Every structure is written in structure tokens, then in C-alpha cells.
N, C-alpha and C positions, 0 to 999 in steps of 0.2 A: 636755129630757132625752132624749126618744126620738130626736131628731135626732142627738145625740151618740152614742148606742148604735148607731144605724144607720150612721154614719160609721165607727166602729170595726169593725163587722162587715164592711163593704165593703172596708176595708184588709186585714183578715185573709184574705178570700177571694182578693184579688189576689195576696197573697204566696204562698198555697198553690198557685195556678195556676202561678206562676213556678217554684217548687221542683219541681213535677211535670214541667213541660216540660223542665227541665235533666236529669232522670233518664232521659228516653227514650233507648233504645238506637239507635245509628245502623244503617242498613241495610248489607248487604254490598256495595252499590254506591257507598257514600260514598267521596269522593276524599281522598287524603292526599298531601302534598308530600314528595317523596323526592329525594335527591341521587344522581345517577348519574355515575360516573367515565367519561370519554371519552378515548380515546387517539387522537391525530392526528399522524402521523409521529413526531417525537421530542418533542412537547410534550404535557404532561399538564395538564388543567384540569378544573374542576368545572362541571357544567351542571345547571340546575334544570329538572326535567321532571316532569310529573304523569302518573300512571297509576293504574288501579284496583289496590287491594291484592291482589286475587285473580288478577291476571294476571302472567305471567312477565315479567321485565325485558326491555325492547326493546334489541337489539344495534344501536346506532345506527351504528357504524363498523366494529367488529371486536371481538375478544376484549379484555377489560379487561386493562390492564397490571398484573401483580402488584405489590404494594406495595413489595417489595424489589428490583424490577427496575430496570435503568438504561435511559435512552433508547436507548443503543446496542444493548442487548439486544433492545429492541422492534423496532428497525430490522432487526437480524439475522434476525428471524423472517420478514421479508418477502422475504429474498433467496432466489432459486431454488436449491435444493440441487444440488450437482454430484457427479458420479462421475468417478473417475480414468480417463484414457485409457491410462495405463501405470503400472507400478510402478518405483521406482528400483532400480538394481543395488546390490549390497552392496560389500564390500571388494574392490578389484581385485587381480589377480595377474599377474606377468610384465611385459613391456614394453607400455606403454599409450599412448594418445593424451594430449595435454595435459590436457583436462578431467577425464579419468578418475582422475587422481592426487589430486584435490582434493575437499573437502567443504564444506558450508555449515553454519555454526553461528550462534547468536544470542546477543546480550547486551542488557542493559537499562540505562537511565539516567533520572534525574529531571531532568537539566539539559542533556543533550546533550554533556556534557564528560566526566563520570566514569561510564564504563560498567562494569557488573558482569555476570559470567556467572551463570546460575541456580545456586542452592545445590546442587541436584542437577544435575550437569553434563549428564547424559543428557537432561534437559528442554530443553537448548539445541541438540540435534541436529536438523537439518532433513533433509539427504540427502547421499549420497555421489556421486562422479563428476560434478562440476559445475565451472563456471567463470563468471566475470564476473557475479555476481548484481546485480540492480537492482530495488528494490521501490518501490511506491507504495501509498497507502491511498485507497480510494474514500470518498465521503461516507457510504456505508452502514457503513463500518468494515471492509469486506473488504480484505484485503491481497493484492496481486498481486506475486509475486516472479518476475521474468523472469531466466532464466539459460540457459547453454549446457550441454547434457548430454553426457556421454561414453559413456553406456550407458543403455538403457531395457529393461525387461522387458515384452514384449507377448505376451499369451496364454501366459504362462509361459515364454517363450523370450527370453533376454538378447540384445539387439541393440546393436552398436556404433553410436554416433551422434555427430554434431557439429552439433547443431541447437538452435535456441531453443525452450524450453518455458516454461510458466508454472506456478508452484506457488501454490496459493490457500489462504488460511485465513480463515474467518469468525469465528475465536475468538482473534485477536491472537497467532497462532503457538503456541497451546497444543499440547502434544504429542498426536499423533494426529489433529490437525485439518487437516493439509495434504492437499490434493487435487492430483493431478498431471495437467496438461492439455497437449495438443498446441497449438501455435500455427501458424496457417495464414497464408500470405502470398499475396497476389493482385496481379497487374499489374506485377510487377517486370520491366523490360526484359530481353530475352534476353541482352544483352551483359554483364549483371551476374550471370548465373547464377541459381540458385534457392535460395541458402543464405545469407541475411543472418546476421551475427554481431554480438557486442558490443551487446546490447540496452540501451536507456536510455529510460525512459518518463516522460511528463508527463501528468497529468490536466488536461484543459482545462476552462474554466468551464462548458461545456455538458454535462460529464460524459463526453464521448468521450475517447479515449486516444491521444496522439501517441507514436510509437515511433521513435527515431532508431537506426540500426544502421550497422555497417560493411558495405559491399558491395565485391566485387572484380571488376574488369573481366576478362572472359574473352577473352584475346588469341590466339584460335586461328584466327580468320578475319578478314579486313579488313572489319569492320562499320562503318557510319557511326555515329560517336559523337555523342550529344546534348550532352555536356559534355566539357571538357578534363580528362582524368584518365588518368594513366599506369598506375596499379595499383589504386587503391582510391578510395572516396568515402564520404561520409556520406549515407545515404538516409533520407527521412522517410516514415513510413507512418501511417495513421489507422485506428483501430478504432471502430466504432459498435455493437458487440455485447458490450460489457463487457470487451474485452481479449483475445479469443481469435482473431479473424480481423482481419488488417491488410491494407489496400489501399495499394499504392504511390501516393505523392503526387508526390514530385519528389526530385531530387538537390539537397541544400541546401548542400553544401560538398565540393568535390573535393579529391583528394590528401591525405586524412586518414583516421584510424582512431579507434576507441574514443571515441565522442562523448558524454561527460558533458555534459548540457545542462539548463538551468533557465529557466523562463519567469517572469521577475520581473514584467513587465507585457506588454501586447500590443505595446508599442513598445520593449521591452527583453528580448530573448530571447538568452541567451548559450550558447555552446559552449566548454567547456574540453577540448581534444582530447588524444589520445595520438599526435599526429603523429610520424612516425619521425625525430625529431631531438632534440638535447640540450634545447632550450628547448621547453616545452610550450605550445602555442598557445592563444590566446583568440580567439573570433570573436563578432560582434555582429549581431543582426537587429533591424531597426526595422519589418519588415512581418509581424510575428507568426509568425516562424519559417519563412518561405518561402525566403528567401535570407540568406546570412551573409557578412560581410566581416571580414577580419583586424582584430584589436583589440590586437595585441601579444602578449607572452608572460606566462604566469603566473610569479610569483616563486619557483618551485621547479622543479627539473629532473624531479621525479617527477610522474607523471600524477595528476590529480584524479579521484577515483572517485565523489564525491558532493557535491552542494550541498543543504543542508537549512535549514529554518526554525530559528530559535532561540527562546528564551523571550521575546525582545524584538522587538516588531513592527518590520519594516524592517531587521533585522540578520540576516545569513545566515552560515552556517558551511560551509566546504568540508573534506572529509576525504580524506586521502592515505595511501597505503601507504608506510611507511618500512622500513628494514632490520630494525629491532627491534620495531616496532609501528606503530600507526595515529596519524598526526598530524592537526592541524587548523589551518586559517587562518580569519580572521574578516573580514567586510566590513560596515562599519557604516552606510554611507550610499549613497543613490542617486548615481551609476548602478551601484554595486557592481562597480567595476573595480579598486579598491585593496584588496589582501588582505594581512593581517598575521598572521605565525605566532604561534600560542598556545603557551605553555610546556607541556612534558610530553607524555605520550602519552594518547590516548583509550582505548587498549587495547593491551596487550603480549602477546607470545607466552607461553603457559603450557603446556608439555608435561606438567606433572604430572598432568593429568586423563586422559592417554592418548587424548585425542580430537583433539589438534592437534600439529603439529610444524613446524619450519623457519620459518614466517612466518604473519602474519595480514595479509590484503590484500583489495583490492576491497570496502571497506566500503560498505554502503548503509544510510542512516538514514532512518527514518520517524517523524515527530512525530505520535503518536496522540492525545494530550491535552496541555494546557499543561505537565504535569509527568511525561510518560511518553514516552520515546523508545525505539524498537526499532532495534537495529543487527543486520544480517545480514552476515556476513563469510565470506571464503574462507580456508581453511588447507590445508596438505598433510596427507594422511592418514598417520598414523604407520605406518611400514613402507615408504613410498614415498620414492624419492630426491628430494632437494631441488633438482631441476632441471626446466626447462620443456620440454626437448627429449627425447622418448622416455624418460621416467622408467621405472624398473623398480620394481615393488611386490612385496613379499614377503607 
């Protein structure tokens, strides 16, 4: 009997010890497992990390991404802020140069076909006194809009101009987000002057920016020419500083102007030019844009101002200024030399807003996301004559 009582007492003592040990409080240095959110470029993932509960969280890479933020917003935070080099001039008056009578406006589309202006038309205003806009989007989301200005305000003083500038937005063209920057050119041979025009940009795979422009040969003295060109040529420049300074690379196509160009692949880079003739020329490069050879004529007498991606991989759309609105053609397969007209207009002139008149032209289209396309286009400022030579503005 005593053995049985002794066994019962032993079991009770063991149980009491187990209960007491479970009630002991942990010290302040005990470790807990905590989930930390880590942001790396545009990717968000969870990382298991251990730290003492009385220590501040360790910032492993940078500030945590807000729960309602987008990857693009996170990228935008890493972009170096810019300040404007000049301010745009307002409404022109009197007889002006060609760029000064025009303005840049924007429109949006979910499919690259049906473009709509903002409900508040003023939100679509970019700037006055410009011409030949051409835009690209960087991987960061930054939009670079190259154009020729007719006037710039520097230190409070309006100055006539006829030079390429770049207008920058890190907020997808949101009103008030545009920064106005000078563009600098280096190394252009003296025979081509110092004022390239008609900018057309391509973002290269390494992040650098190629810019094709029109240059005009200065025929004042008998200089030895490096290429055969009577009046003009298409020159290539390269920027490695984000699109603000361009170094001359080479003349890629003589006797042509207004070089809309698109890099389909490294062995298929095309120019659709505004050559001074009825048929608008096509040219092809197989050496990644260093030299171009004629490829025939585009099936429209009007100049192509943009080639852009579509919602379908491997299918591209070109945009053209028409008399009543902006038209488009489609190329559906490699090598993208067969273009078919699409029905209707992508955008028509709408004078009712009081922001545009005469025409809509020089469209440039940027695909920002699979269902978000931005178009920036040129129109005549209301009150200016609908002519390209010495227009008068009221």
C-alpha cells in the first residue's frame, strides 16, 4: 500500500513542477519572430528576420513601401529631382516663327486606338510655342518629351528660340509636374551648324538614349564633306546622362529630314522619313542604327510621326497627321514593312474647348502600362493663323 501512495505522491510533484515552469515570465531579451517588409527596386516580398523586441526595426534596404503604393511610385522616389532651366512663354502675339504658333496637349487611351482628352481640358495642357514633339518613357516611369521651342523665358526675360528642349514628368504628365530643361549637343561637325531640329528619341536596352535629328549643311564655304548631302541629313546622337546631353555619333541617312525611327530589334531599325517628296520614304538598318538603306515608300503621302507598341506583342501601330485628325496604320508581323490603314481617326480636332484650332498633328504615343497610352500632340493656338509660314497671332 505504501508503495502505491508513494507513486501517487511522486506523480503529483512532477505535475506541479511542470505547471510552475510554464508560468515563468520571459526575460526582456527573449527573441520573437517578426515579419519585415523589404522593398527592392519594383519588387515587394516578405523576409523572415529575427530581432530583439526592444530594438528598433533594422532598415535593410531603404524605407518600406506604403501598403497602398505602386511599384512605379517606389521607383519614382529614387529619381533625382530636377529643376527647370527655363519657363515656357505664354500666348504669342504678332508675326511669329513657326514653332511659336503651336501648343502641346495630351490625351489618354486604354487601347492605343480610342484617345480621349481629360475631362477637365486644362489638365491636358503641356506648354505653348512648340513644335514636333516626341516622347519616350524610361524604365523608371519618367517621361521625356523632346520638342522644338519658339520662345523661352530665362531669368524672367522672354527669348525667341528655335532649338530642341526636353520637358520632363515623373508623374505621367500630371498637371504641374512638367520640368523644362535645355538639351546640349556636342561634337556636331561644323559643316552642319550647331542647331539640330526634329528630335526623335529611342531608349536603348542599356538605358542610354539615341536621338535622331535633322541637320542642315552650311554651304557658306567649300568645306570637305564627309557624306554626300546637298541640304540636309539625319544625324544620330547618344546620351548617357539621362537624356540631357547628346554627343554626335554619325550621319545615318543623307538627303532627308524629320526622322521618325523605331528600333524593332538590333538587326531591324527603321526610319520613316519626311523626305521632301510626295512619297514618304522608309529606310532600314541591320547594324543597330549606324547606317540605313532605302526600303521603299510608306503607303501614305503624309509623314509618319510615331511608331508605338500595341496591346499585342509583335504588333506595332504608326500614327499620322491627317487634314481632319490623326490616323493610324498597323503592322502585324516581322519585318514590319507592310502597313495597313485602320478605320477612323484616333483623335479629331475639337475647337470647342478653346485650347486647339486648325489641326491636330505630330502625335507622339507612349505605352505606359498594358492598358494606358499617353498621346501628346501639337495643335494651333486659337487666335493664330492656320499657316506654317510667318503666322500672325492675336
